[in-house]
One Martini backbone bead per residue (centre of mass of N, CA, C, O) as a GRO file, in nm:
protein
  203
    1UNK     BB    1  10.347   7.152  -0.849
    2UNK     BB    2  10.429   7.179  -1.151
    3UNK     BB    3  10.484   6.875  -1.183
    4UNK     BB    4  10.192   6.778  -1.139
    5UNK     BB    5  10.061   6.935  -1.369
    6UNK     BB    6  10.229   6.811  -1.596
    7UNK     BB    7  10.142   6.516  -1.545
    8UNK     BB    8   9.839   6.563  -1.587
    9UNK     BB    9   9.849   6.673  -1.877
   10UNK     BB   10   9.990   6.427  -1.997
   11UNK     BB   11   9.769   6.220  -1.926
   12UNK     BB   12   9.543   6.363  -2.090
   13UNK     BB   13   9.674   6.345  -2.368
   14UNK     BB   14   9.679   6.036  -2.374
   15UNK     BB   15   9.376   5.990  -2.340
   16UNK     BB   16   9.275   6.162  -2.592
   17UNK     BB   17   9.463   5.980  -2.793
   18UNK     BB   18   9.287   5.757  -2.761
   19UNK     BB   19   9.050   5.563  -2.913
   20UNK     BB   20   8.824   5.598  -2.709
   21UNK     BB   21   8.814   5.915  -2.711
   22UNK     BB   22   8.768   5.937  -3.011
   23UNK     BB   23   8.484   5.808  -3.008
   24UNK     BB   24   8.359   6.012  -2.816
   25UNK     BB   25   8.390   6.257  -3.003
   26UNK     BB   26   8.224   6.145  -3.235
   27UNK     BB   27   7.961   6.105  -3.076
   28UNK     BB   28   7.922   6.399  -2.996
   29UNK     BB   29   7.913   6.513  -3.281
   30UNK     BB   30   7.669   6.350  -3.381
   31UNK     BB   31   7.467   6.447  -3.167
   32UNK     BB   32   7.485   6.749  -3.240
   33UNK     BB   33   7.406   6.717  -3.538
   34UNK     BB   34   7.125   6.592  -3.493
   35UNK     BB   35   7.011   6.819  -3.320
   36UNK     BB   36   7.043   7.042  -3.527
   37UNK     BB   37   6.883   6.911  -3.756
   38UNK     BB   38   6.615   6.880  -3.601
   39UNK     BB   39   6.576   7.183  -3.538
   40UNK     BB   40   6.579   7.281  -3.832
   41UNK     BB   41   6.335   7.110  -3.930
   42UNK     BB   42   6.132   7.227  -3.733
   43UNK     BB   43   6.156   7.519  -3.828
   44UNK     BB   44   6.074   7.466  -4.123
   45UNK     BB   45   5.795   7.354  -4.061
   46UNK     BB   46   5.681   7.609  -3.927
   47UNK     BB   47   5.728   7.794  -4.171
   48UNK     BB   48   5.557   7.645  -4.375
   49UNK     BB   49   5.279   7.680  -4.226
   50UNK     BB   50   5.294   7.985  -4.203
   51UNK     BB   51   5.289   8.047  -4.503
   52UNK     BB   52   5.018   7.910  -4.563
   53UNK     BB   53   4.844   8.073  -4.356
   54UNK     BB   54   4.954   8.351  -4.520
   55UNK     BB   55   4.950   8.291  -4.837
   56UNK     BB   56   5.272   8.202  -4.895
   57UNK     BB   57   5.340   7.992  -5.140
   58UNK     BB   58   5.624   8.057  -5.252
   59UNK     BB   59   5.774   8.033  -4.982
   60UNK     BB   60   5.695   7.742  -4.925
   61UNK     BB   61   5.820   7.623  -5.186
   62UNK     BB   62   6.126   7.691  -5.108
   63UNK     BB   63   6.122   7.446  -4.881
   64UNK     BB   64   6.127   7.273  -5.132
   65UNK     BB   65   6.188   7.034  -5.358
   66UNK     BB   66   6.166   6.923  -5.688
   67UNK     BB   67   6.066   6.619  -5.568
   68UNK     BB   68   5.812   6.686  -5.445
   69UNK     BB   69   5.558   6.518  -5.241
   70UNK     BB   70   5.202   6.451  -5.195
   71UNK     BB   71   5.050   6.235  -4.953
   72UNK     BB   72   4.770   6.026  -4.896
   73UNK     BB   73   4.570   5.789  -4.734
   74UNK     BB   74   4.391   5.765  -5.011
   75UNK     BB   75   4.637   5.764  -5.252
   76UNK     BB   76   4.727   6.043  -5.316
   77UNK     BB   77   4.945   6.205  -5.565
   78UNK     BB   78   5.153   6.503  -5.560
   79UNK     BB   79   5.310   6.735  -5.701
   80UNK     BB   80   5.442   7.029  -5.650
   81UNK     BB   81   5.277   7.202  -5.856
   82UNK     BB   82   4.998   7.083  -5.801
   83UNK     BB   83   4.975   7.137  -5.500
   84UNK     BB   84   5.015   7.453  -5.505
   85UNK     BB   85   4.791   7.515  -5.702
   86UNK     BB   86   4.555   7.395  -5.538
   87UNK     BB   87   4.604   7.553  -5.277
   88UNK     BB   88   4.572   7.846  -5.399
   89UNK     BB   89   4.258   7.816  -5.457
   90UNK     BB   90   4.190   7.844  -5.129
   91UNK     BB   91   4.253   8.142  -5.034
   92UNK     BB   92   3.955   8.265  -4.999
   93UNK     BB   93   3.919   8.036  -4.742
   94UNK     BB   94   4.146   8.022  -4.538
   95UNK     BB   95   4.363   7.815  -4.484
   96UNK     BB   96   4.425   7.625  -4.170
   97UNK     BB   97   4.705   7.531  -3.954
   98UNK     BB   98   4.695   7.383  -3.640
   99UNK     BB   99   4.942   7.338  -3.421
  100UNK     BB  100   4.978   7.098  -3.157
  101UNK     BB  101   5.225   6.898  -3.246
  102UNK     BB  102   5.582   6.809  -3.225
  103UNK     BB  103   5.781   6.545  -3.368
  104UNK     BB  104   6.123   6.424  -3.342
  105UNK     BB  105   6.274   6.232  -3.572
  106UNK     BB  106   6.529   6.090  -3.739
  107UNK     BB  107   6.358   6.080  -4.040
  108UNK     BB  108   6.127   6.279  -3.913
  109UNK     BB  109   5.834   6.483  -3.900
  110UNK     BB  110   5.566   6.524  -3.666
  111UNK     BB  111   5.227   6.653  -3.718
  112UNK     BB  112   4.980   6.786  -3.518
  113UNK     BB  113   4.650   6.880  -3.646
  114UNK     BB  114   4.424   7.147  -3.755
  115UNK     BB  115   4.182   7.179  -4.016
  116UNK     BB  116   4.077   7.487  -4.180
  117UNK     BB  117   3.804   7.701  -4.291
  118UNK     BB  118   3.538   7.892  -4.385
  119UNK     BB  119   3.351   7.655  -4.375
  120UNK     BB  120   3.375   7.594  -4.070
  121UNK     BB  121   3.298   7.877  -3.973
  122UNK     BB  122   3.003   7.906  -4.129
  123UNK     BB  123   2.888   7.595  -4.091
  124UNK     BB  124   2.974   7.451  -3.814
  125UNK     BB  125   3.256   7.283  -3.804
  126UNK     BB  126   3.514   7.101  -3.732
  127UNK     BB  127   3.821   7.051  -3.735
  128UNK     BB  128   4.056   6.847  -3.879
  129UNK     BB  129   4.231   6.573  -3.776
  130UNK     BB  130   4.592   6.575  -3.828
  131UNK     BB  131   4.877   6.414  -3.988
  132UNK     BB  132   5.227   6.483  -4.047
  133UNK     BB  133   5.482   6.352  -4.261
  134UNK     BB  134   5.816   6.486  -4.268
  135UNK     BB  135   6.051   6.494  -4.528
  136UNK     BB  136   6.408   6.504  -4.606
  137UNK     BB  137   6.653   6.686  -4.811
  138UNK     BB  138   6.826   6.778  -4.600
  139UNK     BB  139   6.670   7.115  -4.588
  140UNK     BB  140   6.437   6.980  -4.767
  141UNK     BB  141   6.126   6.926  -4.861
  142UNK     BB  142   6.019   6.599  -5.021
  143UNK     BB  143   5.786   6.486  -4.810
  144UNK     BB  144   5.425   6.440  -4.760
  145UNK     BB  145   5.228   6.273  -4.515
  146UNK     BB  146   4.875   6.230  -4.497
  147UNK     BB  147   4.678   6.185  -4.196
  148UNK     BB  148   4.469   6.055  -3.976
  149UNK     BB  149   4.263   6.087  -3.686
  150UNK     BB  150   4.091   6.055  -3.429
  151UNK     BB  151   3.766   6.171  -3.549
  152UNK     BB  152   3.768   6.225  -3.854
  153UNK     BB  153   3.519   6.070  -3.971
  154UNK     BB  154   3.304   6.213  -3.804
  155UNK     BB  155   3.375   6.504  -3.903
  156UNK     BB  156   3.344   6.445  -4.204
  157UNK     BB  157   3.042   6.382  -4.203
  158UNK     BB  158   2.955   6.660  -4.099
  159UNK     BB  159   3.077   6.822  -4.327
  160UNK     BB  160   2.910   6.693  -4.559
  161UNK     BB  161   2.636   6.778  -4.448
  162UNK     BB  162   2.687   7.087  -4.453
  163UNK     BB  163   2.754   7.104  -4.757
  164UNK     BB  164   2.478   7.002  -4.855
  165UNK     BB  165   2.310   7.228  -4.730
  166UNK     BB  166   2.451   7.455  -4.884
  167UNK     BB  167   2.382   7.354  -5.167
  168UNK     BB  168   2.073   7.368  -5.130
  169UNK     BB  169   2.068   7.671  -5.079
  170UNK     BB  170   2.179   7.755  -5.352
  171UNK     BB  171   1.954   7.619  -5.522
  172UNK     BB  172   1.733   7.811  -5.392
  173UNK     BB  173   1.879   8.111  -5.388
  174UNK     BB  174   2.134   8.042  -5.621
  175UNK     BB  175   2.102   7.878  -5.907
  176UNK     BB  176   2.323   8.026  -6.094
  177UNK     BB  177   2.570   7.885  -5.904
  178UNK     BB  178   2.552   7.572  -5.896
  179UNK     BB  179   2.727   7.467  -6.128
  180UNK     BB  180   2.992   7.598  -6.044
  181UNK     BB  181   3.002   7.484  -5.755
  182UNK     BB  182   3.008   7.182  -5.841
  183UNK     BB  183   3.298   7.225  -5.974
  184UNK     BB  184   3.375   7.478  -5.756
  185UNK     BB  185   3.428   7.524  -5.410
  186UNK     BB  186   3.643   7.795  -5.480
  187UNK     BB  187   3.492   8.014  -5.575
  188UNK     BB  188   3.457   8.358  -5.553
  189UNK     BB  189   3.152   8.349  -5.426
  190UNK     BB  190   3.165   8.180  -5.161
  191UNK     BB  191   3.220   8.378  -4.925
  192UNK     BB  192   2.952   8.533  -4.962
  193UNK     BB  193   2.761   8.288  -4.932
  194UNK     BB  194   2.849   8.204  -4.649
  195UNK     BB  195   2.760   8.465  -4.506
  196UNK     BB  196   2.466   8.452  -4.581
  197UNK     BB  197   2.406   8.177  -4.457
  198UNK     BB  198   2.490   8.253  -4.165
  199UNK     BB  199   2.287   8.489  -4.123
  200UNK     BB  200   2.023   8.327  -4.167
  201UNK     BB  201   2.066   8.135  -3.922
  202UNK     BB  202   2.067   8.389  -3.702
  203UNK     BB  203   1.781   8.539  -3.773
   0.00000   0.00000   0.00000
């Protein structure tokens, strides 16, 4: 019996030392490495949006590298500092990204999401359907490409209509804020004005 076991183990050693099994081991290692990398990138993506949703912009920024750029389907490109500075100005209106689905590709992560703020909450329009293509340099986000999804243009038109109605209401009820609001739709007074506008609609 012991002789049979010895012969079996010897044959296995020879098999595993052959070039064929060497390539099998390399393939398994690569597959596990890719799976781990994909899972890690997906986790980083979820953390990134969680930080933004909770207004933790500095923490979100640490998940990006110094060469980070944000690109939109409209052709706008923003550097890391410009993007996070502009995003932080929206904090009073609670920008929120609801993740609907995440797809893990070999070269990037795709996120299907709905974007909303207090504007959509108080003016009564739907969140905009968006997809993000997120690219990495090692385990740092270095590029996000922002694109629309079916239904985006229709909802965008409704959003613009509601915003125009709100602006007309400001011009009528609070004309002293109109000029500043026209320059900056995220000024400090906007949350209070939105709540007033919403209450008047329901009264």
